[in-house]
C-alpha positions as CSV (number, residue, x, y, z in Angstrom):
1,X,-0.2,0.2,0.0
2,X,1.3,2.9,-1.3
3,X,2.1,6.2,1.6
4,X,-0.9,8.1,0.2
5,X,-3.8,5.2,0.8
6,X,-2.4,4.6,5.1
7,X,-2.8,8.2,4.9
8,X,-6.2,8.3,3.6
9,X,-7.1,5.0,5.5
10,X,-5.7,6.5,9.1
11,X,-7.6,9.5,8.1
12,X,-11.1,7.5,7.6
13,X,-10.4,5.4,11.0
14,X,-10.7,8.9,12.9
15,X,-14.0,9.9,10.9
16,X,-17.4,9.3,12.9
17,X,-19.2,5.7,11.9
18,X,-21.7,7.7,10.1
19,X,-18.8,9.7,7.9
20,X,-17.1,6.3,7.5
21,X,-20.7,5.2,6.0
22,X,-20.6,8.2,3.5
23,X,-17.6,7.4,3.1
24,X,-17.5,3.4,2.0
25,X,-20.8,4.0,-0.1
26,X,-19.0,6.8,-2.0
27,X,-16.0,4.9,-2.5
28,X,-18.5,1.9,-3.7
29,X,-19.6,3.4,-6.7
30,X,-16.4,4.4,-8.0
31,X,-14.8,1.8,-7.3
32,X,-17.8,0.0,-10.0
33,X,-16.5,2.2,-12.5
34,X,-13.3,0.3,-12.5
35,X,-14.5,-2.9,-14.3
36,X,-10.9,-4.2,-13.2
37,X,-11.1,-4.3,-9.3
38,X,-15.1,-4.9,-9.4
39,X,-15.7,-7.2,-6.4
40,X,-16.1,-10.3,-5.8
41,X,-18.7,-11.9,-3.5
42,X,-16.3,-13.4,-0.8
43,X,-14.7,-9.3,-1.3
44,X,-18.0,-8.3,0.1
45,X,-18.8,-10.8,3.1
46,X,-15.3,-9.9,4.3
47,X,-16.0,-6.2,4.4
48,X,-19.6,-7.2,5.4
49,X,-18.3,-9.3,8.9
50,X,-15.1,-6.7,10.0
51,X,-18.6,-3.9,9.6
52,X,-20.5,-5.8,11.5
53,X,-18.2,-7.0,13.9
54,X,-17.3,-2.7,14.4
55,X,-20.8,-2.3,14.8
56,X,-21.7,-5.1,17.3
57,X,-18.7,-3.9,19.3
58,X,-19.8,-0.9,19.6
59,X,-22.6,-1.7,21.0
60,X,-21.6,-3.8,23.3
61,X,-19.1,-1.4,24.8
62,X,-22.1,1.2,25.0
63,X,-21.0,3.7,22.3
64,X,-24.1,5.7,20.9
65,X,-21.8,8.6,20.0
66,X,-21.7,8.3,16.2
67,X,-25.2,7.9,15.9
68,X,-26.6,6.4,12.2
């Protein structure tokens, strides 16, 4: 991963959950334009699993500061 991509990821992680969601939505829309980078079912399943795990952890810890 390039330094620029690493910086984008680090910045993404500092965003509130609602902004992270919007960012990912926009990124996925743009990614579908590039046929060589199309996401496959396994990729989407992995992303969904990670997202649900993150949401479960937030719920478990009572983190509602980033209400969706």
